[in-house]
N, C-alpha and C positions, 0 to 999 in steps of 0.2 A: 236083331240081326247084326247091327253095327257092332254091338258089344261082343258078340260071339266071334265075329270076323277079326276084331282087333286083338283077340287073345291068342291068335296063332303065334308060334315062335318066330321072333324076329331074327334076322341073319347075323346079328351081333351088334354090340354097342359101338364098335369102330365104324360101322356103316352109318350110324346116326350123324357122325361128324361130316360125312360126305354129303349130307343133305342140306347143310348150311348154304343159304343163298338160293336154294331150289324153290320153285313155285308149285303150289298144289291147290286143290279145291276143297271146300268145306263139305264134309260128308254128313256130319251131325253138328248142329249149331254150337258155336263156341260161346259159352256163357259163364265165365270166360274159358271153361274147359269143354272139350268135345272131341270130335274126330276129323281128321283131314286125310285126303288121299294124295300121297306124294310118291313119285317114282314107282307107281303101280302098286303101292302097299298102303294099307290103312294104318294110321298112327293116332295115338292119343295126342292131343295138342292143347296148349294153353295160350291165350292171347297175352302177350307180354304186358300190354298197357292195361289189361283188365276189362276192356270194352267188350261188348257183345258183337259177334259176327255171325249173322244168321245164314248167309250163303255167299258165294263168290270165291275169289281167289285170295290166297295168303302166301306169304314168303316166310321160309324158315330162317330164323335169326339166331337160333341156339337150341340146346337140348340139355335135359337133365335125365340121364338114363335113357329110358324109352319114351319120355314125354318131350315132345317137341315144343319149343317156344316159337310162336309165329306172330306176324304182324299182318294186318289187312293190306292187300295190294291196292294201290290207288290207281 
């Protein structure tokens, strides 16, 4: 379900830049890649440090195309 939902067309690469600094929640465990829900949309994401994040909140720190780079929120 998560994979199918994440494949819908994103609103554009420019919008990804607007997400930097935003906080989201883990939708599918980040090992180190998975999915996060940010600003009401499901995004593919990768933990910048390479650690595993099973659940909780993350902060967007960057992006590569439609892959968000995130860090665990402390």
